[in-house]
MARBA-3410 file (N, C-alpha, C, O; in Angstrom, 1 decimal):
270
130.4,17.9,41.4,131.5,17.8,42.1,131.8,19.0,43.3,131.6,20.2,43.0 ~ 132.2,18.6,44.6,132.4,19.5,45.5,133.6,20.5,45.6,133.7,21.5,46.4 ~ 134.6,20.0,44.7,135.9,20.5,44.6,137.0,20.1,45.6,138.1,20.5,45.4 ~ 136.5,19.4,46.8,137.5,18.8,47.7,138.1,17.5,47.1,137.7,17.1,46.0 ~ 139.1,16.8,47.9,139.7,15.7,47.4,139.1,14.5,48.2,139.0,14.6,49.4
138.7,13.4,47.5,138.3,12.3,48.1,139.6,11.4,48.3,139.6,10.6,49.3 ~ 140.6,11.4,47.6,141.8,10.7,47.7,143.1,11.5,47.2,143.0,12.2,46.2 ~ 144.2,11.5,48.1,145.3,12.0,47.7,146.5,10.7,47.8,146.6,10.0,48.8 ~ 147.3,10.6,46.9,148.4,9.9,47.0,149.8,10.6,46.9,149.9,11.5,46.0 ~ 150.6,10.4,47.6,151.9,11.3,47.5,153.3,10.1,47.4,153.6,9.5,48.4
153.9,10.1,46.3,155.1,9.3,46.2,154.7,7.9,46.8,155.5,7.4,47.6 ~ 153.6,7.3,46.4,153.2,5.9,46.8,154.4,5.0,46.1,154.9,5.1,44.9 ~ 154.8,4.2,47.0,155.8,3.1,46.5,155.5,1.8,47.3,155.3,1.7,48.5 ~ 155.4,0.8,46.5,155.0,-0.7,46.9,155.8,-1.5,46.3,155.9,-1.5,45.0 ~ 156.7,-2.4,47.1,157.6,-3.5,46.6,157.2,-4.9,47.1,156.6,-5.1,48.2
157.5,-5.9,46.2,157.3,-7.2,46.7,158.7,-7.9,46.7,159.0,-8.5,45.6 ~ 159.5,-7.9,47.8,160.8,-8.3,47.6,161.6,-7.3,46.9,161.6,-6.1,47.2 ~ 162.3,-7.9,46.0,163.1,-6.8,45.0,162.2,-6.2,43.8,162.7,-5.3,43.1 ~ 161.0,-6.7,43.7,160.2,-6.2,42.5,159.6,-4.9,43.0,159.1,-4.8,44.2 ~ 159.6,-3.9,42.2,158.7,-2.7,42.5,157.4,-2.7,41.8,157.5,-2.7,40.5
156.3,-2.7,42.3,154.9,-2.9,41.8,154.5,-1.4,41.5,153.9,-1.2,40.5 ~ 154.7,-0.5,42.5,154.2,0.9,42.5,155.5,1.8,42.8,156.1,1.7,43.8 ~ 155.8,2.7,41.8,157.0,3.5,42.1,156.7,5.0,42.0,156.5,5.6,41.0 ~ 156.6,5.5,43.1,156.4,7.0,43.2,155.1,7.5,42.6,155.3,8.5,41.8 ~ 154.0,7.1,42.9,152.8,7.6,42.3,152.1,8.7,43.1,151.9,8.7,44.3
151.9,9.7,42.2,151.2,10.9,42.7,149.9,11.0,42.2,149.7,11.2,41.0 ~ 148.8,11.0,43.0,147.6,11.0,42.4,146.5,11.6,43.2,146.5,11.3,44.4 ~ 145.6,12.4,42.7,144.4,13.0,43.4,143.2,12.7,42.6,143.2,12.6,41.3 ~ 142.0,12.3,43.6,140.8,12.0,42.9,139.9,13.1,43.7,139.9,13.2,45.0 ~ 139.1,13.9,42.8,138.1,15.0,43.5,136.9,14.2,43.9,136.6,13.1,43.4
136.3,14.8,44.9,135.1,14.4,45.4,134.0,14.4,44.4,133.7,15.5,44.0 ~ 133.3,13.3,44.1,132.1,13.3,43.3,132.5,12.9,41.9,131.6,12.7,41.1 ~ 133.9,12.7,41.5,134.1,12.3,40.2,134.1,10.8,39.9,134.2,10.0,40.8 ~ 134.0,10.4,38.7,134.5,9.1,38.2,135.9,9.1,37.8,136.2,9.9,36.9 ~ 136.8,8.4,38.4,138.2,8.6,37.9,138.6,7.2,37.4,138.3,6.2,38.1
139.3,7.0,36.3,139.6,5.6,35.8,141.2,5.6,36.0,141.9,6.6,35.7 ~ 141.6,4.5,36.4,143.1,4.1,36.6,143.4,3.2,35.5,143.0,2.1,35.6 ~ 144.1,3.6,34.4,144.3,2.5,33.3,145.6,2.1,33.0,146.5,2.9,33.3 ~ 145.8,1.0,32.5,147.1,0.5,32.2,147.2,-0.9,31.8,146.3,-1.6,32.0 ~ 148.3,-1.3,31.3,148.5,-2.7,31.0,148.5,-3.8,32.2,148.5,-3.4,33.4
148.4,-5.0,32.0,148.7,-6.0,33.0,150.1,-5.7,33.5,151.1,-5.6,32.8 ~ 150.2,-5.7,35.0,151.4,-5.5,35.5,151.8,-4.0,35.7,152.9,-3.7,36.1 ~ 150.9,-3.1,35.5,151.2,-1.7,35.3,151.2,-1.3,36.8,152.0,-0.3,37.0 ~ 150.6,-1.9,38.0,150.6,-1.5,39.2,149.3,-1.0,39.7,149.2,-0.5,40.8 ~ 148.2,-1.2,38.8,146.9,-0.6,39.2,146.3,-1.5,40.4,145.9,-0.8,41.4
146.2,-2.6,40.3,145.5,-3.3,41.4,146.3,-3.2,42.7,145.7,-3.2,43.9 ~ 147.5,-3.2,42.5,148.3,-3.0,43.9,148.1,-1.7,44.4,148.1,-1.5,45.6 ~ 148.0,-0.6,43.5,147.7,0.7,44.1,146.4,0.8,44.7,146.3,1.6,45.6 ~ 145.3,0.1,44.1,144.0,0.1,44.8,144.0,-0.7,46.2,143.3,-0.3,47.2 ~ 144.8,-1.8,46.1,144.8,-2.5,47.6,145.5,-1.5,48.6,145.2,-1.5,49.7
146.4,-0.7,48.2,147.2,0.1,49.2,146.1,1.2,49.5,146.0,1.6,50.7 ~ 145.4,1.7,48.6,144.4,2.8,48.9,143.3,2.2,50.0,142.9,2.9,50.9 ~ 142.9,1.1,49.8,141.8,0.4,50.5,142.3,-0.2,51.8,141.5,-0.8,52.6 ~ 143.7,0.1,52.1,144.4,-0.5,53.2,144.6,-1.9,53.5,144.8,-2.4,54.6 ~ 144.5,-2.6,52.2,144.7,-4.1,52.3,146.3,-4.5,52.1,146.7,-5.6,52.2
147.0,-3.5,51.7,148.4,-3.6,51.7,149.0,-2.3,52.6,148.7,-1.2,52.4 ~ 149.8,-2.7,53.5,150.5,-1.7,54.4,151.3,-0.8,53.6,151.9,-1.2,52.6 ~ 151.3,0.5,54.0,152.1,1.5,53.4,152.4,2.5,54.6,151.6,2.7,55.5 ~ 153.6,3.2,54.5,153.9,4.1,55.7,153.3,5.3,55.9,152.9,5.7,54.8 ~ 153.0,6.0,56.8,152.1,7.1,57.1,152.6,8.2,56.0,153.7,8.3,55.5
151.5,9.0,55.8,151.9,10.2,55.0,151.7,10.1,53.5,151.8,11.1,52.8 ~ 151.5,8.8,52.9,151.4,8.5,51.5,150.2,8.6,50.9,150.0,9.2,49.9 ~ 149.2,8.1,51.7,147.7,8.2,51.2,146.7,8.8,52.1,146.7,8.6,53.3 ~ 145.9,9.5,51.6,144.8,10.0,52.5,143.6,9.8,51.8,143.6,9.8,50.6 ~ 142.5,9.5,52.5,141.2,9.2,52.1,140.2,10.1,52.8,140.0,10.0,54.0
139.7,11.0,52.2,138.8,12.1,52.7,139.4,12.6,54.2,138.8,12.8,55.2 ~ 140.8,12.9,53.9,141.6,13.5,55.0,142.1,12.5,56.1,142.9,12.8,56.9 ~ 141.8,11.2,56.0,142.1,10.1,57.0,143.4,9.6,56.2,143.4,9.3,55.0 ~ 144.4,9.5,57.1,145.7,8.7,56.7,145.4,7.1,56.7,144.9,6.5,57.7 ~ 145.7,6.5,55.6,145.4,5.2,55.4,146.2,4.3,56.5,145.7,3.4,57.2
147.6,4.7,56.7,148.4,4.0,57.8,148.0,4.2,59.1,148.3,3.3,59.9 ~ 147.4,5.4,59.4,147.2,5.8,60.9,145.7,5.5,61.1,145.4,5.3,62.3 ~ 144.9,5.6,60.2,143.5,5.3,60.5,142.8,4.5,59.7,141.7,4.9,59.3 ~ 143.2,3.1,59.4,142.7,2.2,58.4,141.3,2.0,58.6,140.6,1.8,57.6 ~ 140.8,2.0,59.8,139.4,1.6,60.1,138.4,2.8,59.6,137.4,2.5,59.0
138.9,4.1,59.9,138.3,5.3,59.4,138.0,5.1,57.8,136.9,5.2,57.2 ~ 139.2,4.9,57.2,139.3,4.8,55.7,138.3,3.5,55.4,137.4,3.8,54.5 ~ 138.3,2.5,55.8,137.5,1.4,55.5,136.0,1.7,55.6,135.2,1.3,54.8 ~ 135.7,2.4,56.6,134.3,2.9,56.6,133.8,3.8,55.6,132.6,4.0,55.5 ~ 134.7,4.5,55.1,134.5,5.4,53.9,134.4,4.9,52.5,133.9,5.6,51.6
134.9,3.6,52.6,135.2,2.9,51.0,134.2,1.7,50.9,133.8,1.0,51.9 ~ 133.7,1.6,49.7,133.1,0.3,49.3,134.1,-0.4,48.3,134.4,0.5,47.4 ~ 134.5,-1.4,48.1,135.5,-2.1,47.5,135.0,-3.1,46.7,134.4,-4.0,47.3 ~ 135.0,-3.3,45.4,134.7,-4.5,44.6,135.9,-4.9,44.0,136.4,-4.2,43.1 ~ 136.4,-6.1,44.5,138.0,-6.5,44.0,137.6,-7.3,42.7,136.4,-7.7,42.5
138.7,-7.4,41.9,138.6,-8.1,40.7,138.5,-9.7,40.9,138.0,-10.4,40.0 ~ 138.9,-10.2,41.9,138.9,-11.6,42.1,138.2,-12.1,43.4,138.3,-13.3,43.6 ~ 137.6,-11.3,44.2,137.0,-11.7,45.3,135.4,-11.9,45.1,134.7,-10.9,45.1 ~ 135.0,-13.0,44.9,133.5,-13.3,44.4,132.6,-13.4,45.6,133.0,-13.5,46.8 ~ 131.3,-13.4,45.3,130.3,-13.7,46.4,130.4,-15.1,46.7,131.2,-15.9,46.0
129.7,-15.5,47.7,129.8,-16.9,48.3,128.5,-17.4,47.6,127.4,-16.9,47.7 ~ 128.8,-18.6,46.8,127.8,-19.2,46.0,126.7,-19.9,46.8,125.5,-20.0,46.4 ~ 127.0,-20.4,48.0,126.1,-21.2,48.8,125.2,-20.3,49.7,124.3,-20.8,50.5 ~ 125.4,-19.0,49.6,124.6,-18.1,50.3,123.6,-17.3,49.3,123.8,-17.1,48.1 ~ 122.5,-16.9,49.9,121.5,-16.1,49.1,122.1,-14.8,48.9,123.0,-14.4,49.6
121.6,-13.9,47.9,122.2,-12.7,47.7,121.8,-11.9,48.9,122.6,-11.0,49.2 ~ 120.8,-12.1,49.5,120.5,-11.3,50.8,121.6,-11.7,51.9,122.0,-10.8,52.6 ~ 122.0,-13.0,52.0,122.8,-13.3,53.1,124.4,-12.8,52.8,125.2,-12.5,53.6 ~ 124.6,-12.7,51.4,126.0,-12.2,51.0,126.1,-10.7,51.4,127.1,-10.2,52.0 ~ 124.8,-9.9,51.1,125.1,-8.5,51.4,125.1,-8.5,53.0,125.9,-7.9,53.6
124.2,-9.1,53.7,124.1,-9.0,55.1,125.4,-9.4,55.8,125.8,-8.8,56.8 ~ 126.1,-10.2,55.3,127.6,-10.6,55.6,128.4,-9.4,55.6,129.2,-9.1,56.6 ~ 128.3,-8.6,54.5,129.2,-7.4,54.2,128.8,-6.3,55.1,129.6,-5.5,55.6 ~ 127.6,-6.2,55.4,127.1,-5.1,56.3,127.7,-5.3,57.6,128.0,-4.3,58.2 ~ 127.9,-6.7,58.2,128.6,-6.9,59.5,129.9,-6.6,59.3,130.4,-5.8,60.1
130.5,-7.0,58.2,132.0,-6.4,58.0,132.3,-5.2,58.0,133.5,-4.8,58.3 ~ 131.3,-4.4,57.4,131.6,-3.1,57.2,131.1,-2.2,58.6,131.0,-1.0,58.6 ~ 130.7,-3.0,59.5,130.2,-2.4,60.7,129.0,-1.5,60.7,128.8,-0.6,61.5 ~ 128.2,-1.9,59.7,126.8,-1.1,59.6,126.1,-1.4,61.0,126.0,-2.5,61.5 ~ 125.6,-0.3,61.7,124.9,-0.5,62.8,123.8,-1.7,62.7,123.1,-1.9,61.7
123.6,-2.3,63.7,122.5,-3.5,63.8,121.3,-3.1,63.5,120.6,-3.8,62.7 ~ 121.0,-1.9,64.1,119.5,-1.5,63.9,119.4,-1.0,62.4,118.2,-1.0,62.1 ~ 120.3,-0.7,61.6,120.0,-0.3,60.2,120.5,-1.4,59.1,120.5,-1.1,57.9 ~ 121.0,-2.6,59.6,121.5,-3.5,58.7,120.4,-4.2,57.9,120.7,-4.6,56.7 ~ 119.2,-4.3,58.3,118.1,-5.0,57.5,117.7,-3.9,56.4,117.7,-4.3,55.2
117.4,-2.6,56.7,117.1,-1.7,55.7,118.2,-1.3,54.7,118.0,-0.9,53.6 ~ 119.6,-1.6,55.2,120.7,-1.2,54.4,120.9,-2.3,53.5,121.4,-2.0,52.4 ~ 120.7,-3.6,53.7,120.8,-4.7,52.8,119.7,-4.6,51.8,119.9,-4.8,50.6 ~ 118.6,-4.3,52.2,117.3,-4.2,51.4,117.6,-3.1,50.3,117.4,-3.4,49.1 ~ 118.1,-2.0,50.7,118.3,-0.8,49.8,119.4,-1.1,48.7,119.3,-0.9,47.5
120.4,-1.8,49.3,121.6,-2.2,48.4,121.2,-3.1,47.4,121.8,-3.1,46.3 ~ 120.2,-4.0,47.7,119.8,-5.0,46.6,118.9,-4.2,45.7,118.8,-4.4,44.5 ~ 118.1,-3.3,46.3,117.2,-2.6,45.2,118.0,-1.8,44.2,117.8,-1.7,43.0 ~ 119.2,-1.2,44.9,119.9,-0.3,44.0,120.5,-0.9,42.7,120.8,-0.3,41.7 ~ 120.7,-2.2,42.9,121.4,-3.1,41.9,120.5,-3.9,41.1,120.9,-4.6,40.2
119.1,-3.7,41.4,118.2,-4.4,40.8,118.1,-5.9,41.1,117.9,-6.8,40.2 ~ 118.2,-6.2,42.3,118.3,-7.7,42.7,117.2,-8.2,43.7,117.1,-9.3,44.1 ~ 116.2,-7.1,44.0,115.1,-7.5,44.9,114.5,-8.8,44.7,114.5,-9.7,45.6 ~ 114.0,-8.9,43.7,113.2,-10.2,43.2,113.9,-11.4,43.4,113.3,-12.5,43.6 ~ 115.2,-11.5,43.3,116.0,-12.8,43.4,116.9,-12.8,44.8,117.8,-13.5,44.9
116.5,-11.9,45.7,117.3,-11.7,46.9,117.5,-13.0,47.7,118.6,-13.3,48.3 ~ 116.4,-13.8,47.6,116.7,-15.0,48.5,117.0,-16.3,47.7,116.7,-17.4,48.2 ~ 117.5,-16.2,46.5,118.0,-17.2,45.7,119.5,-17.3,45.9,120.2,-16.3,46.0 ~ 120.0,-18.6,46.0,121.5,-18.7,46.1,122.4,-18.1,45.1,122.0,-18.3,44.0 ~ 123.5,-17.5,45.3,124.3,-16.8,44.5,124.8,-17.7,43.3,125.2,-17.2,42.2
124.9,-18.8,43.7,125.5,-20.0,42.6,124.5,-20.2,41.4,124.9,-20.7,40.4 ~ 123.2,-19.6,41.6,122.2,-19.8,40.6,122.3,-18.6,39.7,121.5,-18.5,38.8 ~ 123.1,-17.5,39.8,123.2,-16.2,39.3,124.1,-16.4,37.8,125.0,-17.2,37.6 ~ 123.6,-15.5,37.0,124.6,-15.4,35.9,125.8,-14.4,36.3,125.8,-13.8,37.3 ~ 126.7,-14.4,35.4,128.0,-13.6,35.7,127.6,-12.2,36.0,128.1,-11.6,37.0
126.6,-11.5,35.2,126.1,-10.2,35.2,125.6,-9.9,36.7,125.8,-8.9,37.3 ~ 124.8,-10.9,37.1,124.1,-11.0,38.3,125.1,-10.9,39.5,125.0,-10.2,40.5 ~ 126.2,-11.8,39.3,127.0,-11.9,40.5,127.9,-10.5,40.7,128.1,-9.9,41.7 ~ 128.2,-10.0,39.4,128.8,-8.7,39.7,128.0,-7.5,40.3,128.5,-6.6,40.9 ~ 126.7,-7.7,39.9,125.8,-6.5,40.6,125.7,-7.0,42.0,125.6,-6.1,42.9
125.7,-8.3,42.4,125.6,-8.6,43.8,126.9,-8.2,44.6,126.8,-7.9,45.8 ~ 128.1,-8.1,43.9,129.3,-7.7,44.5,129.3,-6.2,44.7,129.8,-5.7,45.7 ~ 128.7,-5.6,43.8,128.4,-4.2,43.8,127.5,-3.7,45.1,127.7,-2.7,45.7 ~ 126.5,-4.5,45.3,125.5,-4.4,46.3,126.3,-4.5,47.6,126.1,-3.6,48.5 ~ 127.3,-5.6,47.8,128.0,-5.8,48.9,128.9,-4.4,49.2,128.8,-4.0,50.4
129.4,-3.8,48.4,130.2,-2.7,48.4,129.3,-1.5,48.8,129.6,-0.6,49.6 ~ 128.1,-1.5,48.3,127.3,-0.2,48.6,126.5,-0.4,50.0,125.9,0.6,50.5 ~ 126.5,-1.5,50.6,125.5,-1.6,51.8,126.0,-0.8,52.9,125.3,-0.6,53.8 ~ 127.1,-0.2,52.9,127.6,0.7,54.0,127.6,2.1,53.6,128.2,2.9,54.3 ~ 126.9,2.3,52.4,126.6,3.7,51.9,128.1,4.5,51.8,128.3,5.5,52.4
129.0,3.9,51.1,130.5,4.5,51.0,130.4,6.0,50.3,129.5,6.5,49.7 ~ 131.5,6.5,50.6,131.5,7.9,50.1,132.6,7.7,48.9,132.6,8.5,47.9 ~ 133.4,6.6,49.0,134.4,6.3,47.8,134.1,4.9,47.3,134.3,4.0,48.1 ~ 133.6,4.6,46.1,133.4,3.4,45.6,134.7,2.9,44.7,135.0,3.5,43.7 ~ 135.4,2.0,45.1,136.6,1.4,44.6,136.3,0.1,43.6,136.1,-1.1,44.1
136.4,0.3,42.5,136.0,-0.9,41.5,137.2,-1.4,40.7,137.9,-0.7,39.9 ~ 137.5,-2.7,40.9,138.7,-3.1,40.1,138.2,-4.0,39.0,137.6,-5.1,39.3 ~ 138.3,-3.6,37.8,137.7,-4.3,36.7,136.2,-4.6,36.9,135.8,-5.7,36.7 ~ 135.3,-3.6,37.2,133.9,-4.0,37.6,133.1,-4.7,36.3,132.2,-5.5,36.6 ~ 133.5,-4.6,35.3,132.7,-5.3,34.2,133.6,-6.4,33.3,133.4,-6.8,32.2
134.6,-6.8,34.1,135.3,-8.0,33.5,134.6,-9.1,33.2,133.7,-9.5,34.0 ~ 134.7,-9.8,32.0,133.8,-10.8,31.7,132.3,-10.8,31.3,131.6,-11.8,31.0 ~ 131.9,-9.5,31.3,130.7,-9.3,31.1,130.2,-9.1,29.6,131.0,-8.5,28.9 ~ 129.0,-9.5,29.0,128.9,-9.2,27.8,128.4,-7.7,27.6,128.1,-7.0,28.6 ~ 128.4,-7.2,26.4,128.1,-5.6,26.2,126.8,-5.2,26.9,126.7,-4.1,27.5
125.6,-5.9,26.8,124.5,-5.6,27.5,124.7,-5.5,29.2,124.3,-4.6,29.9 ~ 125.3,-6.8,29.6,125.5,-6.6,31.1,126.4,-5.3,31.6,126.1,-4.6,32.5 ~ 127.4,-5.2,30.7,128.2,-4.0,31.0,127.5,-2.7,31.0,127.6,-1.9,31.9 ~ 126.7,-2.5,30.0,126.0,-1.3,30.0,125.0,-1.2,31.2,124.8,-0.2,31.8 ~ 124.4,-2.3,31.5,123.5,-2.3,32.6,124.2,-2.1,34.0,123.6,-1.5,34.9
125.4,-2.6,34.3,126.3,-2.2,35.3,126.6,-0.7,35.4,126.4,-0.1,36.5 ~ 127.0,-0.2,34.4,127.3,1.3,34.3,126.1,2.1,34.6,126.2,3.2,35.2 ~ 125.0,1.7,34.1,123.7,2.5,34.3,123.4,2.6,35.8,123.1,3.6,36.4 ~ 123.7,1.4,36.5,123.4,1.3,38.0,124.5,2.2,38.8,124.3,3.0,39.7 ~ 125.7,2.1,38.3,126.7,2.8,39.0,126.5,4.2,38.9,126.6,4.9,39.9
126.2,4.9,37.5,126.1,6.3,37.4,124.8,6.7,38.2,124.8,7.7,39.0 ~ 123.6,5.9,38.1,122.5,6.3,38.8,122.8,6.5,40.4,122.3,7.4,41.0 ~ 123.5,5.6,40.9,123.9,5.8,42.1,124.7,6.9,42.6,124.6,7.5,43.6 ~ 125.7,7.0,41.7,126.5,8.2,42.0,125.8,9.6,41.9,126.0,10.5,42.7 ~ 124.8,9.6,40.8,124.0,10.7,40.6,123.1,11.0,41.8,123.1,12.1,42.3
122.5,10.1,42.4,121.8,10.3,43.6,122.5,10.6,44.8,121.9,11.3,45.6 ~ 123.8,10.0,45.1,124.3,10.1,46.4,125.6,11.0,46.4,126.1,11.4,47.5 ~ 126.0,11.3,45.0,127.4,12.3,45.1,128.5,11.5,45.4,129.6,12.0,45.7 ~ 128.5,10.1,45.4,129.5,9.3,45.7,130.7,9.4,44.7,130.4,9.7,43.6 ~ 131.9,9.2,45.1,133.1,9.3,44.4,133.4,7.8,43.7,133.0,6.8,44.4
133.9,7.7,42.6,134.2,6.4,41.9,135.6,6.3,41.4,136.1,7.1,40.5 ~ 136.3,5.3,41.9,137.7,5.2,41.4,137.8,3.7,40.8,137.6,2.7,41.6 ~ 137.9,3.6,39.6,138.0,2.3,39.0,139.0,2.0,38.1,139.6,2.9,37.5 ~ 139.4,0.6,37.9,140.2,0.3,36.9,139.4,-0.5,35.7,138.4,-1.1,36.0 ~ 139.8,-0.5,34.4,139.2,-1.3,33.4,140.2,-1.4,32.3,141.0,-0.5,32.0
140.0,-2.6,31.5,140.7,-2.6,30.2,140.0,-2.3,29.1,140.5,-2.3,28.0 ~ 138.6,-1.9,29.3,137.7,-1.6,28.2,137.9,0.1,28.1,137.3,0.9,28.8 ~ 138.8,0.4,27.2,139.0,1.9,27.1,138.0,2.8,26.5,138.1,4.0,26.5 ~ 137.0,2.1,25.9,136.0,2.7,25.4,134.9,3.1,26.6,134.2,4.2,26.6 ~ 134.9,2.3,27.4,134.1,2.4,28.7,134.7,3.5,29.5,133.9,4.2,30.2
136.0,3.6,29.6,136.6,4.7,30.5,136.3,6.0,29.6,136.0,7.0,30.3 ~ 136.4,6.0,28.3,136.3,7.2,27.5,134.9,7.8,27.9,134.7,9.0,28.1 ~ 133.9,6.8,27.9,132.5,7.3,27.8,132.1,7.7,29.5,131.4,8.6,29.7 ~ 132.7,7.0,30.5,132.0,7.2,31.7,132.9,8.0,32.6,132.4,8.5,33.6 ~ 134.1,8.0,32.5,135.3,8.7,33.4,135.4,10.2,33.2,135.6,10.6,32.1
135.2,11.0,34.3,135.5,12.5,34.2,137.0,12.7,34.0,137.4,13.7,33.3 ~ 137.8,11.8,34.5,139.3,11.9,34.3,139.9,10.4,34.4,139.3,9.5,34.9 ~ 141.1,10.3,33.7,141.8,9.1,33.8,143.2,9.3,34.0,143.7,10.4,33.6 ~ 144.0,8.3,34.6,145.4,8.4,34.6,145.9,7.1,34.0,145.4,6.1,34.3 ~ 146.8,7.2,33.1,147.4,6.1,32.4,148.8,5.5,33.2,149.8,6.2,33.3
148.7,4.5,33.6,149.7,3.9,34.3,150.6,2.8,33.7,150.1,1.8,33.1 ~ 151.9,3.0,33.8,152.7,1.9,33.1,153.9,1.9,33.9,154.4,2.9,34.3 ~ 154.5,0.5,34.2,155.8,0.2,34.9,155.7,0.8,36.4,156.7,1.1,37.0 ~ 154.5,0.9,37.0,154.3,1.3,38.5,154.3,2.8,38.5,154.3,3.3,39.6 ~ 154.2,3.6,37.4,154.3,5.1,37.4,153.0,5.7,36.8,152.4,4.9,36.0
152.6,6.8,37.0,151.5,7.4,36.2,152.3,8.1,35.2,153.3,8.8,35.4 ~ 151.8,8.0,34.0,152.4,8.6,32.9,151.6,9.9,32.3,152.3,10.8,31.8 ~ 150.6,10.0,32.4,149.7,11.1,32.1,148.3,10.9,32.8,147.8,9.9,33.0 ~ 147.7,12.3,33.1,146.5,12.4,33.6,145.6,13.5,32.8,146.1,14.4,32.3 ~ 144.2,13.2,32.9,143.5,14.3,32.2,142.2,13.8,31.9,141.9,12.6,32.1
141.3,14.7,31.3,140.0,14.3,30.8,140.2,13.6,29.6,141.0,14.0,28.8 ~ 139.4,12.5,29.4,139.6,11.5,28.2,139.7,12.4,26.9,140.7,12.2,26.2 ~ 138.5,13.4,26.6,138.5,14.0,25.5,139.7,14.9,25.3,140.1,15.1,24.1 ~ 140.4,15.5,26.3,141.5,16.4,26.4,142.8,15.5,25.9,143.6,16.0,25.1 ~ 142.9,14.2,26.5,144.0,13.6,26.3,144.0,13.2,24.7,145.0,13.4,24.0
142.7,12.7,24.3,142.7,12.5,22.9,143.0,13.7,22.0,143.7,13.5,21.0 ~ 142.6,14.8,22.2,142.8,16.1,21.4,144.3,16.3,21.6,144.9,16.5,20.5 ~ 145.0,16.3,22.6,146.3,16.7,22.9,147.3,15.7,22.1,148.4,16.1,21.6 ~ 147.0,14.6,22.0,147.8,13.6,21.3,147.3,13.5,19.7,147.8,12.8,18.8 ~ 146.3,14.2,19.6,146.0,14.2,18.0,145.6,12.9,17.4,145.9,12.6,16.3
144.8,12.0,18.2,144.5,10.6,17.7,143.0,10.6,17.9,142.3,11.6,18.1 ~ 142.6,9.3,17.7,141.1,9.1,17.4,140.3,8.6,18.6,139.1,8.5,18.7 ~ 141.2,8.1,19.5,140.3,7.6,20.9,141.5,7.4,22.0,142.6,7.7,21.9 ~ 140.9,6.8,22.9,141.8,6.6,24.3,142.7,5.5,23.9,143.9,5.4,24.4 ~ 142.3,4.6,23.1,143.1,3.4,22.8,144.4,3.9,22.3,145.4,3.3,22.8
144.6,4.8,21.5,145.7,5.3,20.9,146.5,6.0,21.9,147.7,6.0,21.8 ~ 145.9,6.7,22.6,146.8,7.3,23.8,147.4,6.3,24.7,148.6,6.3,25.0 ~ 146.4,5.2,25.1,147.1,4.1,25.9,148.3,3.6,25.2,149.4,3.5,25.9 ~ 148.2,3.3,23.9,149.2,2.6,23.3,150.6,3.5,23.3,151.7,3.1,23.4 ~ 150.3,4.7,23.0,151.5,5.8,23.1,152.2,5.8,24.5,153.4,6.0,24.6
151.5,5.5,25.6,152.2,5.7,26.7,152.5,4.2,27.4,153.4,4.1,28.3 ~ 151.7,3.2,27.0,152.0,2.0,27.6,153.0,1.1,26.6,153.5,0.0,27.1 ~ 153.3,1.5,25.4,154.0,0.8,24.6,154.1,-0.6,24.6,153.0,-1.2,24.5 ~ 155.2,-1.4,24.6,155.3,-2.8,24.4,154.6,-3.3,25.7,154.2,-4.5,25.7 ~ 154.5,-2.6,26.9,154.1,-3.3,28.2,152.6,-3.6,27.9,152.2,-4.5,28.6
151.8,-2.9,26.9,150.4,-3.2,26.7,150.1,-4.6,26.3,148.9,-5.0,26.3 ~ 151.1,-5.3,25.9,151.0,-6.7,25.4,151.8,-7.8,26.1,151.7,-8.9,25.7 ~ 152.5,-7.4,27.3,153.2,-8.3,28.0,152.6,-9.3,28.7,153.2,-10.3,28.9 ~ 151.2,-9.1,29.0,150.5,-10.2,29.8,150.9,-10.5,31.0,150.3,-11.5,31.4 ~ 151.7,-9.8,31.8,152.1,-10.3,33.0,151.4,-9.7,34.1,151.1,-8.5,34.1
151.2,-10.6,35.2,150.5,-10.1,36.4,151.4,-9.1,37.2,152.7,-9.2,37.1 ~ 150.8,-8.3,38.1,151.6,-7.6,38.9,152.5,-8.5,40.0,152.0,-9.5,40.4 ~ 153.7,-8.1,40.4,154.2,-8.9,41.3,153.6,-9.2,42.5,153.1,-8.2,43.0 ~ 153.6,-10.4,43.0,153.0,-10.8,44.2,151.5,-10.8,44.1,150.8,-10.7,45.1 ~ 150.8,-10.8,42.8,149.5,-10.7,42.9,148.7,-12.0,43.4,147.5,-11.8,43.8
149.1,-13.1,43.4,148.4,-14.2,43.8,148.4,-14.1,45.4,147.3,-14.4,46.0 ~ 149.6,-13.7,46.0,149.8,-13.5,47.4,149.0,-12.5,47.6,148.4,-12.7,48.7 ~ 148.7,-11.5,47.0,148.1,-10.4,47.3,146.5,-10.5,47.6,145.9,-10.1,48.6 ~ 146.1,-11.2,46.5,144.6,-11.8,46.6,144.4,-12.7,47.9,143.4,-12.5,48.6 ~ 145.3,-13.6,48.2,144.9,-14.4,49.4,144.9,-13.4,50.7,144.2,-13.5,51.7
145.8,-12.5,50.5,145.9,-11.5,51.7,144.6,-10.6,51.7,144.1,-10.2,52.8 ~ 144.1,-10.2,50.5,143.0,-9.4,50.5,141.8,-10.3,51.0,140.9,-9.8,51.7 ~ 141.8,-11.6,50.7,140.6,-12.3,51.3,140.6,-12.5,52.7,139.6,-12.4,53.4 ~ 141.9,-12.7,53.3,142.1,-12.8,54.8,141.7,-11.5,55.3,140.8,-11.5,56.1 ~ 142.2,-10.3,55.0,141.8,-8.9,55.4,140.5,-8.6,55.4,139.9,-8.1,56.3
139.9,-8.8,54.2,138.3,-8.6,54.1,137.5,-9.4,55.1,136.4,-8.9,55.5 ~ 138.0,-10.8,55.5,137.2,-11.4,56.5,137.2,-10.7,57.7,136.3,-11.0,58.5 ~ 138.3,-9.8,58.1,138.5,-9.2,59.1,137.7,-7.8,59.4,137.5,-7.3,60.5 ~ 137.4,-7.3,58.1,136.9,-5.9,58.3,135.9,-5.6,59.2,134.9,-6.4,59.3 ~ 136.0,-4.5,59.9,135.0,-4.1,60.8,135.3,-4.7,62.3,134.6,-4.5,63.2
END
């Protein structure tokens, strides 16, 4: 880690009508670290990620990515970020290569570099041999790796992952993390992620923030949080701060609308 900040959020607030999804979030992510944003359904995690990636409007002065204000310089922010949303899947009728090439254009990868960038991204996630197969023929784990390749094609400085291993079996989850950590080791890339697999966060994250009710409740290294709370693992720390919200099962306010908006915005990137 270099010691600088990849991301800073200051008093970030996001509302949907009268519903407050994110309520005064202060957050910093250091360059080169893997940072986990944890919390129950409806905590505000995905909304926070969409604000950081410029898919939701925020006022100037609240979010900076590598020194670029998200509100004032959204294109500079998008060029620095690779984003794997929770619900935005690859296009099944296109081959893996075509899917990644599409994102190379969306992320404004220079034409002269696109072919090499697509090839490198597919190789990084282990999809070279199936690059010309339609994505519709892929397993769930392969699709998630393809989505990771789409995010990596622009060589992002910050990789944002919303539930990157959701729905994957333990073997596929381990393989996904092997890919992510190898790429991070080789490039120094910063990773910001959400996950409901707390054992996953405890194993792979340098630091985590526990979010509940639209607010950050506690931030720290997983092992330090476990020791400070005098509990066995991060699950118990999570329950201590999330309380009854951990079982409410509610989506974040405006989530369906946001997914549709994210799809429309993603189609216009670059």
